[in-house]
FIDO-335386 format. One record per residue (C-alpha): residue number from 1; x, y, z. Coordinates in pm, whole numbers, plus 50000, padded with zeros to 5 digits. Layout:
BEGIN
NUM, X, Y, Z;
...
END
This chain:
BEGIN
1, 55523, 82574, 80604;
2, 55517, 82443, 80959;
3, 55221, 82502, 81183;
4, 55250, 82406, 81548;
5, 54927, 82323, 81725;
6, 54968, 82311, 82099;
7, 54733, 82261, 82388;
8, 54641, 82048, 82682;
9, 54555, 81681, 82645;
10, 54220, 81604, 82478;
11, 54156, 81960, 82353;
12, 54112, 81876, 81984;
13, 54463, 81928, 81843;
14, 54448, 81619, 81624;
15, 54093, 81702, 81517;
16, 54208, 82049, 81410;
17, 54502, 81899, 81220;
18, 54267, 81657, 81046;
19, 54033, 81943, 80946;
20, 54332, 82139, 80812;
21, 54429, 81833, 80606;
22, 54078, 81800, 80468;
23, 54021, 82170, 80395;
24, 54368, 82297, 80300;
25, 54555, 81975, 80220;
26, 54812, 82053, 80494;
27, 54978, 81728, 80596;
28, 55044, 81676, 80964;
29, 55270, 81482, 81195;
30, 55110, 81382, 81520;
31, 55353, 81381, 81812;
32, 55144, 81094, 81952;
33, 55228, 80892, 81640;
34, 55596, 80982, 81673;
35, 55584, 80878, 82041;
36, 55421, 80545, 81964;
37, 55660, 80478, 81675;
38, 55957, 80529, 81905;
39, 55800, 80312, 82178;
40, 55693, 80027, 81947;
41, 56025, 80024, 81762;
42, 56212, 79979, 82088;
43, 56401, 80307, 82055;
44, 56298, 80411, 82404;
45, 56216, 80238, 82730;
46, 55916, 80465, 82780;
47, 55569, 80316, 82749;
48, 55230, 80464, 82651;
49, 55158, 80483, 83024;
50, 55478, 80673, 83107;
51, 55449, 80999, 83296;
52, 55385, 81302, 83073;
53, 55698, 81473, 83208;
54, 55913, 81176, 83106;
55, 55755, 81168, 82759;
56, 55804, 81543, 82715;
57, 56166, 81524, 82829;
58, 56230, 81253, 82572;
59, 56030, 81391, 82277;
60, 56084, 81767, 82303;
61, 56453, 81765, 82203;
62, 56361, 81571, 81888;
63, 56068, 81797, 81796;
64, 56269, 82111, 81882;
65, 56547, 82011, 81642;
66, 56293, 81936, 81367;
67, 56158, 82290, 81411;
68, 56508, 82442, 81413;
69, 56588, 82259, 81089;
70, 56281, 82407, 80922;
71, 56376, 82756, 81039;
72, 56737, 82712, 80921;
73, 56605, 82602, 80581;
74, 56416, 82934, 80571;
75, 56082, 82761, 80548;
76, 55788, 82974, 80651;
77, 55732, 82899, 81014;
78, 55383, 82980, 81126;
79, 55211, 82911, 81455;
80, 54875, 82950, 81288;
81, 54777, 83102, 80956;
82, 54498, 83354, 80897;
83, 54301, 83097, 80701;
84, 54296, 82868, 81003;
85, 54170, 83119, 81253;
86, 53901, 83218, 81004;
87, 53809, 82850, 80974;
88, 53777, 82835, 81353;
89, 53581, 83160, 81374;
90, 53843, 83339, 81585;
91, 53877, 83718, 81588;
92, 54254, 83688, 81618;
93, 54538, 83477, 81751;
94, 54788, 83544, 82029;
95, 55130, 83391, 82078;
96, 55401, 83460, 82333;
97, 55763, 83534, 82255;
98, 56006, 83649, 82525;
99, 56251, 83918, 82415;
100, 56543, 83673, 82416;
101, 56369, 83435, 82171;
102, 56520, 83602, 81866;
103, 56452, 83322, 81614;
104, 56095, 83284, 81735;
105, 56034, 83659, 81700;
106, 56175, 83655, 81346;
107, 55949, 83361, 81256;
108, 55632, 83508, 81399;
109, 55699, 83843, 81232;
110, 55746, 83659, 80903;
111, 55409, 83489, 80960;
112, 55239, 83829, 80997;
113, 55221, 83872, 81375;
114, 55276, 84215, 81533;
115, 55373, 84291, 81892;
116, 55072, 84371, 82105;
117, 55064, 84714, 82264;
118, 54840, 84581, 82541;
119, 54900, 84356, 82837;
120, 54706, 84029, 82849;
121, 54511, 83997, 83174;
122, 54468, 83636, 83288;
123, 54177, 83485, 83479;
124, 54356, 83539, 83812;
125, 54414, 83907, 83727;
126, 54785, 83877, 83644;
127, 54912, 84094, 83358;
128, 55133, 83933, 83092;
129, 55358, 84110, 82843;
130, 55543, 83989, 82533;
131, 55240, 83883, 82331;
132, 55213, 83898, 81953;
133, 54886, 83909, 81760;
134, 54755, 83842, 81415;
135, 54408, 83952, 81305;
END
């Protein structure tokens, strides 16, 4: 099973991964550790102080191909499992999948998500479509 935890810097992603390890014995790979391993091994000229855009441009192709490999191996691909959102006290989880993201849609359906019948209204009042939910 692969669980992707995403979010802005300093929002508790690693803390959540550590709690998942402690409670459910789910191992995790921190992208920060991958980044530092590549930097310290000399496999990139980037530094820990490099611009986030440069780091993302370098790391994302690697992470993306790791995810594709897991999907191709028919491993359960889950953005977040029901046990985790219960652990966090959430009423449900949303994820976005544009209609052209066929593999992503297959994976999130397999993980138990269903397409939302409602538009998501953002803070600025914009309406967003293409959301999937799990409750």
